[in-house]
Backbone as a printed PyTorch tensor [residue, N CA C, xyz], in Angstrom:
tensor([[[-139.9190,  101.5990, -119.5700],
         [-140.5500,  101.9570, -118.7590],
         [-141.2430,  103.2780, -118.5690]],

        [[-141.3570,  103.6900, -117.8000],
         [-142.3350,  104.4140, -117.8530],
         [-142.2780,  106.0350, -117.2860]],

        [[-142.2410,  106.9700, -117.6780],
         [-141.6630,  108.2480, -116.8990],
         [-142.7130,  109.2490, -116.7460]],

        [[-142.9640,  110.2390, -115.9270],
         [-143.3980,  111.2170, -115.6130],
         [-143.1540,  112.2890, -115.5920]],

        [[-143.3450,  113.3470, -116.4890],
         [-142.0750,  115.2250, -116.3440],
         [-143.2300,  115.9610, -115.4340]],

        [[-143.0760,  116.6540, -115.1050],
         [-143.7120,  117.7590, -114.2760],
         [-142.9430,  118.8610, -114.9630]],

        [[-143.6650,  119.5950, -116.2340],
         [-143.3530,  120.9680, -116.2580],
         [-142.6490,  120.6010, -117.7860]],

        [[-142.9690,  121.8630, -118.8890],
         [-143.1380,  121.8540, -120.1000],
         [-142.4270,  122.7460, -120.5050]],

        [[-140.8290,  123.1700, -120.0330],
         [-140.2850,  124.6260, -120.5100],
         [-139.5550,  123.4790, -121.1150]],

        [[-138.2630,  123.8390, -121.3480],
         [-136.9720,  123.5330, -122.2170],
         [-136.6540,  122.2060, -121.5570]],

        [[-136.6010,  122.3830, -120.4290],
         [-136.2200,  121.6960, -119.9590],
         [-136.6030,  120.1220, -119.6220]],

        [[-137.8470,  120.3390, -119.2860],
         [-139.0340,  118.6380, -119.5930],
         [-139.0090,  118.4240, -121.2090]],

        [[-139.5070,  119.2850, -122.0440],
         [-139.5380,  118.6750, -123.1280],
         [-137.6630,  118.4180, -123.7440]],

        [[-136.9690,  118.2210, -123.1630],
         [-135.4460,  117.9750, -123.5440],
         [-135.5470,  116.6820, -123.1770]],

        [[-135.7500,  116.2760, -121.9180],
         [-135.5980,  114.9670, -121.3770],
         [-136.7070,  114.3850, -122.0670]],

        [[-137.5840,  114.4380, -121.9550],
         [-138.5120,  114.0200, -122.6600],
         [-138.2670,  113.0050, -123.9890]],

        [[-137.9890,  114.1780, -124.2210],
         [-137.7470,  113.5600, -126.0740],
         [-136.7180,  113.0700, -126.3950]],

        [[-135.9970,  112.8070, -125.1840],
         [-134.8070,  111.9580, -125.0450],
         [-135.1340,  110.8260, -124.4840]],

        [[-136.0550,  110.3490, -123.1410],
         [-136.4890,  108.9230, -123.0340],
         [-137.3880,  108.1400, -123.9370]],

        [[-137.9070,  109.5400, -124.7190],
         [-138.9520,  108.9290, -125.5210],
         [-137.8310,  108.3110, -127.0950]],

        [[-136.6160,  108.5660, -127.3280],
         [-135.7770,  108.4770, -128.0190],
         [-134.8690,  106.9820, -127.3170]],

        [[-135.1260,  106.9030, -126.5320],
         [-135.0610,  105.3750, -125.8940],
         [-135.8310,  104.2610, -125.7050]],

        [[-136.8550,  104.7060, -126.2760],
         [-137.6660,  103.6450, -126.1640],
         [-138.8650,  103.8560, -124.6510]],

        [[-138.9040,  104.6410, -123.6390],
         [-139.6300,  104.6640, -123.0660],
         [-140.8670,  105.0540, -123.0700]],

        [[-141.7670,  105.6000, -122.4490],
         [-142.4880,  106.1120, -122.2870],
         [-142.8860,  107.2880, -121.2400]],

        [[-143.5130,  108.3220, -121.6970],
         [-144.2090,  109.3040, -121.2460],
         [-144.4120,  110.2170, -121.1730]],

        [[-144.8520,  110.6930, -119.9330],
         [-146.5360,  111.6610, -119.9630],
         [-145.7210,  112.8050, -119.1740]],

        [[-146.3110,  114.0070, -120.4030],
         [-145.4040,  115.2310, -119.9580],
         [-146.3470,  116.1890, -119.6080]],

        [[-146.0230,  116.6330, -117.9840],
         [-148.1680,  117.4280, -117.4680],
         [-147.0680,  118.6390, -117.5250]],

        [[-148.2500,  119.2400, -117.1830],
         [-148.5740,  120.8750, -117.6130],
         [-150.0610,  120.9960, -116.3380]],

        [[-149.6070,  121.7000, -115.9260],
         [-150.7810,  122.6580, -114.7570],
         [-152.3850,  122.2310, -115.5400]],

        [[-152.3400,  122.8440, -116.8930],
         [-153.6060,  121.8650, -117.5640],
         [-153.4550,  121.2470, -118.9530]],

        [[-154.6050,  120.1300, -118.9330],
         [-154.6780,  119.6110, -119.9220],
         [-154.2960,  120.0190, -120.6700]],

        [[-155.1570,  120.7450, -121.4200],
         [-154.4170,  122.0940, -122.6680],
         [-153.6340,  122.5510, -123.0570]],

        [[-152.7210,  122.3760, -122.3900],
         [-151.2110,  123.1280, -123.0710],
         [-150.5220,  122.6940, -123.8420]],

        [[-150.6630,  124.2660, -124.9780],
         [-150.2690,  123.9760, -126.4410],
         [-148.8900,  123.1250, -126.3050]],

        [[-147.6440,  123.3210, -125.7620],
         [-146.5580,  122.7970, -125.2980],
         [-146.4170,  121.1220, -125.2230]],

        [[-147.4750,  120.6900, -124.3080],
         [-147.4950,  119.2030, -124.1600],
         [-148.0730,  118.4140, -124.9430]],

        [[-149.0430,  119.3970, -125.8340],
         [-150.0360,  118.8240, -126.7120],
         [-149.1250,  118.4330, -127.9500]],

        [[-148.0300,  119.3020, -128.4460],
         [-147.4750,  119.6750, -129.5240],
         [-146.2540,  118.5570, -129.0990]],

        [[-145.7410,  118.3780, -127.8760],
         [-144.2080,  117.4740, -127.7250],
         [-145.3590,  115.8200, -127.8970]],

        [[-146.4940,  115.7660, -127.5790],
         [-146.8580,  114.6120, -127.3830],
         [-147.3300,  113.8060, -128.6300]],

        [[-147.7040,  115.2340, -129.5550],
         [-148.1930,  114.8140, -131.7040],
         [-146.6390,  114.1660, -131.8290]],

        [[-145.8110,  115.2870, -131.5440],
         [-144.3100,  114.7210, -132.3980],
         [-144.2280,  113.0450, -131.8010]],

        [[-144.0900,  112.9670, -130.6870],
         [-143.5780,  111.7590, -129.9890],
         [-144.0270,  111.1500, -130.2480]],

        [[-145.0830,  110.3820, -130.8360],
         [-146.2450,  109.2950, -131.1840],
         [-146.1390,  108.4730, -129.7050]],

        [[-146.6770,  107.3240, -130.4810],
         [-147.2220,  106.6430, -129.8310],
         [-146.8120,  106.5500, -128.1080]],

        [[-145.2820,  106.8090, -128.2870],
         [-144.8580,  106.4870, -126.8030],
         [-144.1100,  107.9790, -125.7370]],

        [[-145.5360,  109.2570, -126.1900],
         [-145.7790,  110.1700, -125.5960],
         [-146.9090,  110.6360, -125.5120]],

        [[-147.3180,  111.2300, -124.4560],
         [-148.7960,  111.6770, -123.8780],
         [-148.3130,  112.8260, -123.3400]],

        [[-149.5600,  113.0250, -123.1590],
         [-149.3110,  114.7670, -122.4150],
         [-150.5560,  114.8420, -121.3890]],

        [[-150.4840,  115.2990, -119.9750],
         [-151.8890,  115.6530, -118.7780],
         [-151.2630,  116.5560, -118.1690]],

        [[-152.2670,  116.8560, -117.4490],
         [-151.9710,  117.1410, -115.8470],
         [-150.8110,  117.4110, -115.4140]],

        [[-150.4430,  117.5150, -114.3160],
         [-149.0260,  117.6890, -113.3310],
         [-149.9110,  115.8350, -112.4650]],

        [[-150.8920,  115.7680, -112.3920],
         [-151.4090,  114.1470, -111.5180],
         [-151.6260,  113.3350, -112.0420]],

        [[-151.8270,  113.6610, -113.5950],
         [-151.7760,  112.6620, -114.0960],
         [-149.9960,  112.5470, -115.0450]],

        [[-149.2190,  112.9360, -114.8490],
         [-147.9530,  112.6830, -115.1090],
         [-147.5300,  111.5050, -113.6890]],

        [[-147.5600,  112.6420, -112.8000],
         [-147.3740,  111.9890, -111.7700],
         [-147.7780,  110.4250, -111.0570]],

        [[-149.0350,  109.9650, -111.5940],
         [-149.6420,  108.5540, -112.0270],
         [-148.8140,  108.0860, -112.4330]],

        [[-148.9230,  108.4150, -114.1980],
         [-148.4360,  107.8280, -114.8670],
         [-146.7550,  107.1040, -114.3550]],

        [[-146.2360,  107.7930, -114.4050],
         [-144.9070,  107.8360, -114.3010],
         [-144.2420,  106.7550, -112.9100]],

        [[-143.5450,  105.3780, -113.3270],
         [-142.9130,  104.5990, -112.3890],
         [-141.7390,  105.6650, -112.2130]],

        [[-141.0820,  106.8620, -112.5920],
         [-140.2690,  108.1440, -111.9830],
         [-140.7360,  109.1540, -112.6840]],

        [[-140.7220,  109.4600, -111.9050],
         [-140.9170,  111.0810, -111.5760],
         [-139.9550,  112.2110, -111.8040]],

        [[-140.0230,  113.1750, -112.2550],
         [-138.7100,  114.0390, -112.9480],
         [-139.9910,  115.3730, -112.7070]],

        [[-138.9470,  116.1530, -111.9380],
         [-139.4580,  117.3460, -112.1220],
         [-138.5430,  118.8410, -112.7490]],

        [[-138.9370,  119.1950, -113.2420],
         [-138.3870,  119.9610, -114.5980],
         [-139.1760,  121.5250, -114.3690]],

        [[-139.6100,  121.5900, -113.2580],
         [-140.0800,  122.9520, -112.9720],
         [-138.9300,  124.0050, -112.8920]],

        [[-139.6410,  125.2610, -112.7820],
         [-138.9380,  126.6600, -111.9400],
         [-138.5780,  126.1720, -110.6770]],

        [[-137.2040,  126.2380, -109.5280],
         [-137.0720,  125.7440, -108.3580],
         [-138.2850,  126.9440, -107.3310]],

        [[-138.5070,  128.0490, -107.8370],
         [-139.3970,  128.5390, -107.0660],
         [-140.5390,  127.8030, -107.0740]],

        [[-141.1590,  127.5870, -108.0100],
         [-142.8130,  127.0750, -108.1720],
         [-142.9400,  125.6420, -108.1760]],

        [[-141.9490,  125.0020, -108.0790],
         [-141.5370,  123.4650, -107.9200],
         [-142.3380,  122.6590, -106.7410]],

        [[-142.8580,  123.5440, -105.7890],
         [-143.5420,  122.2730, -104.2160],
         [-144.7450,  122.9790, -104.8680]],

        [[-145.3400,  123.6850, -105.4800],
         [-146.9560,  124.4570, -105.5640],
         [-146.6430,  123.1310, -106.7780]],

        [[-146.1270,  122.7890, -108.2460],
         [-146.4940,  122.5000, -108.4030],
         [-146.7300,  120.5260, -108.2340]],

        [[-145.8100,  120.4120, -107.8350],
         [-146.0340,  119.0350, -106.8440],
         [-147.1320,  118.5550, -106.1060]],

        [[-147.4200,  119.7470, -104.9270],
         [-148.8340,  119.2760, -104.3720],
         [-149.9960,  119.3130, -105.2200]],

        [[-149.4270,  120.0520, -106.5410],
         [-150.8770,  119.9240, -107.7240],
         [-150.8770,  118.2500, -107.9790]],

        [[-149.5360,  118.0900, -108.1240],
         [-149.3060,  116.0990, -108.4970],
         [-149.5950,  115.4850, -107.8790]],

        [[-149.7060,  115.5780, -106.4590],
         [-150.5580,  114.4750, -105.6640],
         [-149.1400,  113.7370, -104.5540]],

        [[-149.2260,  113.9920, -102.9500],
         [-148.1110,  113.1100, -101.9830],
         [-148.4990,  111.7440, -102.6050]],

        [[-150.3200,  111.6860, -102.9110],
         [-150.2470,  109.8540, -102.6280],
         [-149.5240,  109.5540, -104.4850]],

        [[-149.4620,  110.3520, -105.1900],
         [-149.5240,  109.7470, -106.6170],
         [-147.5220,  109.7320, -106.3050]],

        [[-146.6580,  110.0460, -105.7170],
         [-145.8260,  110.5010, -105.6420],
         [-144.8030,  109.4980, -104.7410]],

        [[-145.4780,  109.1450, -103.5180],
         [-145.6340,  107.9710, -102.8420],
         [-144.3150,  106.8700, -103.0390]],

        [[-143.3620,  106.2740, -102.6780],
         [-142.6840,  105.3230, -103.1080],
         [-142.0340,  105.2450, -104.4190]],

        [[-142.1820,  106.8210, -104.9580],
         [-141.7040,  106.5720, -106.2350],
         [-140.1690,  107.5690, -106.2930]],

        [[-139.2490,  107.1900, -107.3410],
         [-137.6710,  108.0820, -107.3700],
         [-138.6140,  109.3530, -107.8480]],

        [[-138.5200,  110.5120, -106.8720],
         [-138.3590,  111.7650, -107.7600],
         [-137.3530,  112.2260, -107.8990]],

        [[-136.4790,  112.5910, -109.3400],
         [-136.1410,  113.3310, -109.6650],
         [-136.1250,  114.7310, -109.6380]],

        [[-134.8560,  115.7130, -109.2730],
         [-135.2100,  116.9740, -108.7800],
         [-134.2780,  117.9370, -109.4850]],

        [[-134.6260,  118.2170, -111.3580],
         [-133.2520,  118.9700, -112.0030],
         [-133.5320,  120.6750, -111.3820]],

        [[-134.5040,  121.2380, -110.6410],
         [-134.8550,  122.1540, -110.6810],
         [-134.1520,  123.1160, -109.5590]],

        [[-133.5690,  125.1370, -110.2830],
         [-132.7680,  125.4190, -109.3320],
         [-134.1100,  126.3310, -108.8690]],

        [[-133.7990,  127.4440, -107.9350],
         [-134.4410,  127.8350, -107.6200],
         [-133.8650,  129.5050, -107.1570]],

        [[-133.8470,  129.9850, -108.6660],
         [-133.3480,  130.9280, -109.5190],
         [-134.0110,  131.8850, -109.0910]],

        [[-133.6620,  133.3820, -108.8500],
         [-134.6520,  134.2900, -108.5320],
         [-134.0540,  135.7350, -109.0000]],

        [[-134.4250,  136.4550, -110.4330],
         [-134.0860,  136.9820, -111.1450],
         [-134.7400,  138.8100, -110.4260]],

        [[-134.2180,  139.8720, -110.7940],
         [-134.3070,  140.8030, -109.9590],
         [-134.7630,  141.9090, -111.2720]],

        [[-135.4620,  142.4900, -111.1040],
         [-135.6620,  143.7630, -112.1520],
         [-134.4220,  144.2780, -112.6340]],

        [[-133.5920,  144.4940, -111.9190],
         [-132.4220,  144.7430, -112.4160],
         [-131.0320,  143.4910, -113.1740]],

        [[-132.1070,  142.6640, -113.2390],
         [-131.1240,  141.5690, -113.6170],
         [-130.2100,  140.9650, -112.9660]],

        [[-129.9260,  140.8840, -111.3790],
         [-129.6660,  140.3370, -110.6250],
         [-130.4120,  139.0110, -110.2810]],

        [[-129.0700,  137.7570, -109.9010],
         [-129.4140,  136.7320, -109.7580],
         [-129.3710,  136.2340, -108.4920]],

        [[-130.4480,  135.6620, -107.6660],
         [-130.2780,  135.3440, -106.3080],
         [-130.8410,  133.8220, -106.1520]],

        [[-130.9740,  133.3390, -105.2520],
         [-131.5460,  131.9240, -104.7900],
         [-132.2430,  131.9620, -103.6390]],

        [[-133.8140,  131.1700, -103.7160],
         [-134.6290,  131.0200, -102.5850],
         [-135.0920,  130.2460, -102.5300]],

        [[-134.6760,  129.1110, -101.3970],
         [-133.6640,  128.4540, -100.4550],
         [-132.3520,  128.9800, -100.7750]],

        [[-131.9460,  128.8700,  -99.9310],
         [-129.9820,  129.3010, -100.0650],
         [-129.3090,  129.4160,  -98.7480]],

        [[-128.2330,  128.1820,  -98.6110],
         [-127.3910,  128.2320,  -97.5350],
         [-127.7900,  127.9160,  -96.8520]],

        [[-128.8210,  127.7170,  -96.2090],
         [-128.9180,  127.2520,  -95.1090],
         [-130.4940,  126.0280,  -95.1070]],

        [[-130.3260,  125.7770,  -96.8570],
         [-131.5800,  124.6730,  -96.8180],
         [-131.7580,  125.0180,  -98.7630]],

        [[-132.7620,  124.1320,  -99.5140],
         [-132.5040,  123.9890, -100.4480],
         [-133.6700,  123.4580, -101.2190]],

        [[-134.3210,  123.3810, -102.0300],
         [-135.1610,  123.3600, -102.8260],
         [-135.1010,  121.6690, -102.8680]],

        [[-134.2090,  121.2460, -103.0850],
         [-134.4900,  120.0790, -103.1100],
         [-134.6680,  118.7810, -101.6670]],

        [[-134.2390,  119.5980, -100.7460],
         [-134.3270,  119.4750,  -99.5940],
         [-135.8780,  119.6590,  -98.4810]],

        [[-136.0850,  121.1900,  -99.4350],
         [-137.7820,  121.0650,  -99.0670],
         [-138.6940,  120.1230,  -99.8680]],

        [[-138.4570,  119.6210, -100.7450],
         [-139.5150,  119.0410, -101.3720],
         [-139.4250,  117.5540, -101.2940]],

        [[-138.0660,  117.0260,  -99.8590],
         [-138.1840,  115.9260,  -99.8260],
         [-138.9720,  115.7210,  -98.1040]],

        [[-138.9550,  117.3640,  -97.9430],
         [-139.5010,  117.0390,  -96.5750],
         [-140.7940,  117.4090,  -96.4640]],

        [[-141.5640,  118.0420,  -97.2370],
         [-142.6820,  117.7070,  -97.9990],
         [-143.3630,  116.9530,  -98.3520]],

        [[-142.8240,  115.6940,  -98.8550],
         [-142.8660,  114.7280,  -99.6810],
         [-141.9740,  113.6790,  -99.1170]],

        [[-142.0750,  113.3240,  -98.0420],
         [-141.4670,  112.4730,  -97.3790],
         [-141.6970,  110.4870,  -97.4670]],

        [[-142.7600,  110.6800,  -98.3680],
         [-142.8040,  109.1020,  -98.6100],
         [-141.9960,  109.0880, -100.3130]],

        [[-141.4540,  109.8140, -101.3820],
         [-141.0800,  109.7940, -102.1840],
         [-139.5440,  109.9280, -101.8880]],

        [[-139.1410,  109.2890, -102.6510],
         [-137.5090,  108.9080, -102.6310],
         [-136.1980,  109.7800, -103.9100]],

        [[-136.7920,  111.0120, -102.8310],
         [-135.9550,  112.4400, -103.7290],
         [-134.6980,  111.9320, -103.9000]],

        [[-134.1350,  112.6150, -105.4840],
         [-132.8790,  112.6940, -105.9470],
         [-132.4320,  113.7070, -106.4970]],

        [[-131.4660,  114.5400, -105.6220],
         [-131.3370,  116.3380, -107.1280],
         [-130.0510,  115.8140, -107.7960]],

        [[-130.0660,  115.8660, -109.2880],
         [-129.4860,  115.5730, -110.2420],
         [-129.7500,  116.3140, -111.3600]],

        [[-128.6060,  116.6640, -112.3710],
         [-128.3930,  117.1140, -113.4260],
         [-129.1460,  118.6670, -113.3600]],

        [[-129.0290,  119.3110, -112.1480],
         [-129.1460,  120.4670, -112.4910],
         [-128.2560,  121.4920, -112.6430]],

        [[-127.1920,  120.9300, -112.1590],
         [-125.5640,  122.1410, -113.0090],
         [-125.5310,  121.8930, -114.7380]],

        [[-126.2490,  121.6220, -115.3150],
         [-125.5350,  121.6180, -116.7630],
         [-126.5950,  121.8550, -117.4350]],

        [[-127.3320,  122.3970, -118.7830],
         [-127.6310,  122.9750, -120.2300],
         [-128.7720,  121.5330, -120.2700]],

        [[-129.6160,  121.8210, -120.3660],
         [-130.3650,  120.9570, -121.0810],
         [-129.9550,  120.3730, -122.0040]],

        [[-129.2840,  120.3670, -123.2230],
         [-129.2010,  120.0600, -124.3980],
         [-127.5600,  118.7950, -123.7250]],

        [[-126.9730,  119.3150, -122.7580],
         [-125.7830,  118.9660, -122.0880],
         [-126.4640,  117.4890, -121.5390]],

        [[-127.3500,  118.2450, -120.3190],
         [-128.1620,  116.6350, -120.2060],
         [-128.1430,  115.1090, -120.8460]],

        [[-129.0330,  115.5130, -122.2830],
         [-129.2360,  114.1160, -122.7960],
         [-128.1410,  114.2180, -123.1890]],

        [[-127.1240,  115.0040, -123.6530],
         [-125.7600,  114.8750, -124.9420],
         [-124.6630,  115.1290, -124.6390]],

        [[-124.2300,  114.2900, -123.5640],
         [-122.6760,  114.5400, -122.6420],
         [-121.6780,  115.1440, -124.0920]],

        [[-121.5840,  114.6130, -124.5850],
         [-120.9420,  114.2720, -125.6260],
         [-120.0700,  115.4940, -126.8330]],

        [[-121.5330,  117.2880, -125.9910],
         [-121.2380,  118.4810, -126.5590],
         [-120.0810,  118.8710, -126.2860]],

        [[-119.9530,  118.8910, -125.0890],
         [-118.6150,  118.8090, -124.0120],
         [-117.5280,  118.0760, -124.3040]],

        [[-116.7990,  118.1650, -124.7410],
         [-115.4490,  117.7590, -125.0930],
         [-115.0240,  117.1040, -123.8840]],

        [[-113.9520,  115.7160, -124.2060],
         [-113.6550,  115.3200, -122.3840],
         [-114.2310,  114.7410, -121.5650]],

        [[-113.6740,  114.3400, -120.0700],
         [-114.5310,  113.8480, -119.0780],
         [-114.8540,  115.3090, -118.2410]],

        [[-116.0890,  114.5900, -118.0540],
         [-116.6190,  115.4610, -116.7510],
         [-118.0510,  115.4330, -116.5160]],

        [[-118.5740,  116.0930, -115.5370],
         [-119.2820,  114.9420, -114.2050],
         [-120.6130,  115.7970, -114.0510]],

        [[-120.9790,  114.9580, -114.0230],
         [-123.0590,  115.1710, -113.3380],
         [-122.5100,  114.6850, -111.0400]],

        [[-123.5270,  115.0480, -110.8150],
         [-123.5820,  115.0510, -109.3410],
         [-125.1680,  114.7040, -108.9580]],

        [[-125.5280,  113.5480, -107.9380],
         [-126.4020,  113.3920, -107.2480],
         [-126.1660,  113.4740, -106.1180]],

        [[-127.7170,  113.5490, -105.4680],
         [-127.2940,  113.9570, -103.7690],
         [-128.8960,  113.2420, -103.5890]],

        [[-129.3540,  112.3240, -102.3990],
         [-130.3510,  112.6460, -101.8990],
         [-130.6620,  111.3470, -100.6450]],

        [[-130.9930,  110.4520, -100.2010],
         [-131.2900,  110.2150,  -99.0250],
         [-131.0370,  108.1470,  -99.7010]],

        [[-131.8040,  108.2520, -100.4290],
         [-131.6510,  106.5200, -100.6240],
         [-131.2310,  106.3470, -101.9050]],

        [[-130.2350,  105.0160, -101.4940],
         [-128.8040,  104.7280, -102.2440],
         [-129.6870,  104.0090, -103.3130]],

        [[-130.4840,  103.4530, -103.2410],
         [-131.3980,  102.8390, -104.4020],
         [-131.4650,  103.6550, -105.9110]],

        [[-131.9360,  104.7160, -104.8600],
         [-132.7030,  105.4720, -106.0020],
         [-131.7500,  106.1120, -106.7610]],

        [[-130.8110,  106.8280, -105.6780],
         [-129.2280,  107.5600, -106.8690],
         [-129.0890,  106.4570, -107.7830]],

        [[-129.0780,  104.7240, -107.6260],
         [-128.5340,  104.0970, -108.3420],
         [-128.8700,  103.9030, -109.6040]],

        [[-130.2880,  104.7100, -109.4060],
         [-131.6740,  104.2200, -110.8870],
         [-131.4570,  105.6540, -111.4270]],

        [[-131.1240,  105.9720, -110.8760],
         [-131.0530,  107.7840, -110.9920],
         [-129.7100,  107.4840, -112.5460]],

        [[-128.7120,  107.2900, -112.1570],
         [-127.5940,  107.0180, -112.4040],
         [-127.5340,  106.5390, -113.5160]],

        [[-128.9620,  104.9090, -113.3040],
         [-128.2920,  104.4500, -114.3650],
         [-129.1730,  104.8290, -115.8160]],

        [[-130.1050,  105.9250, -115.7290],
         [-130.8350,  106.3640, -116.3490],
         [-129.9070,  107.4110, -117.0430]],

        [[-129.4230,  108.0020, -116.3120],
         [-127.9850,  109.0690, -117.1840],
         [-126.9760,  108.4770, -117.5000]],

        [[-126.4420,  107.2990, -117.2830],
         [-125.6490,  106.1940, -118.5810],
         [-126.5050,  105.9420, -119.8180]],

        [[-127.9100,  105.8090, -119.7670],
         [-128.7770,  105.6690, -120.8150],
         [-128.4430,  107.0340, -121.5400]],

        [[-128.5060,  108.2870, -121.1710],
         [-128.7220,  109.3620, -121.8430],
         [-126.8990,  109.5020, -122.6520]],

        [[-126.3140,  108.6170, -121.5980],
         [-124.8940,  108.8320, -122.6100],
         [-123.1800,  109.1730, -121.6570]],

        [[-123.5600,  109.7410, -120.2020],
         [-123.1160,  109.8330, -119.6500],
         [-122.3910,  108.5640, -119.0190]],

        [[-120.9970,  108.2910, -118.7400],
         [-120.2290,  107.0770, -118.6760],
         [-119.8930,  106.4970, -117.1890]],

        [[-119.7770,  105.7530, -116.5270],
         [-119.9230,  104.6480, -115.9900],
         [-119.0560,  105.5850, -115.3130]],

        [[-119.4950,  106.4020, -113.8600],
         [-117.8940,  106.8250, -113.3010],
         [-117.6190,  108.5010, -113.5920]],

        [[-118.5600,  109.2880, -114.4320],
         [-119.1770,  110.2630, -114.2630],
         [-120.4330,  111.2580, -113.4800]],

        [[-120.2630,  110.3810, -112.6360],
         [-121.6070,  110.5140, -111.6350],
         [-121.2600,  110.4120, -110.4740]],

        [[-121.1190,  111.5610, -109.6990],
         [-120.5050,  111.7510, -108.4840],
         [-121.7130,  111.5880, -107.4450]],

        [[-121.7300,  110.7860, -106.9360],
         [-122.5760,  110.7440, -105.4740],
         [-122.3550,  111.5140, -104.2010]],

        [[-122.7590,  112.8660, -103.8570],
         [-121.7470,  113.6850, -102.9130],
         [-122.6330,  113.1930, -101.3910]],

        [[-123.7380,  112.1150, -101.4380],
         [-123.9530,  111.5130, -100.0780],
         [-126.0310,  112.2250, -100.1900]],

        [[-125.8000,  112.8510,  -98.8500],
         [-127.6730,  112.7640,  -99.0080],
         [-128.0500,  114.2180,  -98.9600]],

        [[-129.3300,  114.5210,  -99.1870],
         [-130.4750,  115.4100, -100.4470],
         [-129.5560,  116.5600,  -99.4410]],

        [[-128.8520,  116.8040,  -98.7970],
         [-128.0470,  117.9570,  -98.3230],
         [-127.4000,  118.3360,  -98.9460]],

        [[-127.0470,  118.0270,  -99.3980],
         [-125.7300,  118.6540, -100.2720],
         [-126.5140,  119.1880, -101.6780]],

        [[-128.1950,  118.7790, -101.6990],
         [-128.4820,  119.8740, -102.6700],
         [-128.1200,  121.4740, -102.7350]],

        [[-127.9280,  121.8430, -101.5280],
         [-127.4130,  122.6740, -101.1740],
         [-126.3260,  123.9790, -102.0290]],

        [[-125.4080,  122.6800, -102.4410],
         [-123.8970,  122.9850, -102.5690],
         [-124.4600,  123.0370, -103.9330]],

        [[-125.3070,  121.5870, -104.5650],
         [-125.5540,  122.0440, -106.1420],
         [-126.2150,  123.0140, -106.7010]],

        [[-126.8750,  123.6260, -105.8570],
         [-127.8970,  124.8120, -106.5680],
         [-127.3230,  126.0600, -106.3210]],

        [[-126.5170,  126.3690, -105.3940],
         [-125.7550,  127.1320, -105.3200],
         [-124.6420,  127.5740, -106.2900]],

        [[-124.0080,  126.3670, -106.6210],
         [-123.4040,  126.5640, -108.3990],
         [-123.4430,  127.1410, -109.5380]],

        [[-125.2520,  127.7690, -109.7370],
         [-125.7040,  127.7880, -110.1950],
         [-125.6650,  129.5840, -110.8990]],

        [[-126.3770,  130.3740, -109.8020],
         [-125.7210,  131.3040, -110.5000],
         [-123.7600,  131.7790, -110.9500]],

        [[-123.1050,  130.9710, -110.0810],
         [-121.8750,  130.8130, -110.9820],
         [-121.8180,  130.2770, -112.2070]],

        [[-122.5810,  129.2560, -112.7720],
         [-122.7830,  128.1660, -113.7870],
         [-123.2250,  129.7710, -114.9980]],

        [[-124.5110,  130.8890, -114.4970],
         [-124.8610,  132.1750, -114.9380],
         [-123.7850,  132.9830, -115.4150]],

        [[-122.7330,  132.9390, -114.4900],
         [-121.3890,  133.7670, -114.7990],
         [-120.7190,  133.3490, -116.2810]],

        [[-120.0640,  132.0100, -115.9030],
         [-119.6440,  130.6320, -116.7700],
         [-120.1620,  131.3810, -118.3530]],

        [[-122.0590,  131.3830, -118.4480],
         [-122.2120,  131.3470, -119.6360],
         [-122.2050,  132.4000, -120.3180]],

        [[-122.2910,  133.6130, -119.4660],
         [-122.1230,  135.0010, -119.8380],
         [-119.9420,  135.1810, -120.3810]],

        [[-119.8320,  134.8390, -119.6050],
         [-118.0170,  134.6380, -119.9310],
         [-117.5690,  133.8060, -121.3780]],

        [[-118.2900,  132.8410, -121.5270],
         [-118.2280,  131.8170, -122.4360],
         [-118.9460,  132.0310, -123.5120]],

        [[-120.6560,  132.4700, -123.6540],
         [-120.6780,  133.0360, -124.8760],
         [-121.5570,  132.2900, -124.9550]],

        [[-122.0940,  130.2980, -124.6450],
         [-123.0480,  129.4730, -125.4700],
         [-123.0470,  128.7660, -123.3500]],

        [[-123.7800,  127.5120, -123.5950],
         [-123.7620,  127.1470, -122.3970],
         [-123.2760,  125.0890, -123.0850]],

        [[-122.4990,  125.3570, -124.1110],
         [-121.8720,  123.9990, -123.7960],
         [-120.4950,  123.4910, -122.7050]],

        [[-120.8250,  123.8130, -122.1020],
         [-120.1220,  123.3920, -120.8680],
         [-120.4180,  122.9070, -119.5760]],

        [[-119.1040,  122.3190, -119.0490],
         [-119.3930,  121.3820, -117.8990],
         [-118.1950,  121.6560, -116.8430]],

        [[-118.1130,  120.7770, -115.4300],
         [-117.4700,  120.9230, -114.4630],
         [-116.6280,  119.3530, -114.9110]],

        [[-115.7720,  119.9300, -114.7000],
         [-114.9280,  118.2860, -114.5820],
         [-113.8280,  118.1950, -113.0240]],

        [[-114.0260,  117.2050, -112.5170],
         [-113.7880,  117.1550, -111.2510],
         [-112.4860,  116.0280, -111.5440]],

        [[-111.8310,  116.8310, -110.4170],
         [-110.1820,  116.0150, -111.0060],
         [-109.5500,  115.6810, -109.4510]],

        [[-109.0140,  114.9290, -108.9500],
         [-108.6820,  114.5720, -107.5390],
         [-106.7790,  114.0800, -107.7140]],

        [[-106.0320,  113.8640, -106.6860],
         [-105.0270,  113.3860, -107.0110],
         [-104.7630,  112.2710, -106.6260]],

        [[-105.7680,  111.6910, -106.0410],
         [-106.0270,  109.8650, -105.5170],
         [-106.6510,  109.0400, -106.9370]]])
């Protein structure tokens, strides 16, 4: 399968590396064709790895992943182009974290909206799925870093798109049943609001190899 990844940061490169190791073709997209991180990743990945602009990555991918910071995701996806995203599953792993000069963390948007919803509204032809935004990049692609059973979440309007994303997550090593479908894209609000708490937990533990484990009585 061909994946287009929008964003060349740690999350984008980690996801790209995992997908390439699984035998998929991956295009890592950045604002410019000469992005050093994208070029270096593609060279290291070999024949299955490619680099290019946001637009080229979106065109290449059968499934597109938004791995940019949530505060710039809309701008990046606009550069990718609405027509290149239309009809495709768009996995949004971003979080709209805003860091103040004093180190305080907030979200924008928050409470009554989410970046997942904003993406779906602006790109109505894309099949947006919110997911993978509640764990560290290394845990995304290697759930065994956290002992025992633990969970991921997905949200979106398209049931088939969520199933496709879940199938990819199972390739990453997430067991069947560990990915919880929270319903429509509005559930992205709660998923994104977990992240300031996640940062507090990281400060408490001193590392990022942890996750949420949801248990019910039934």
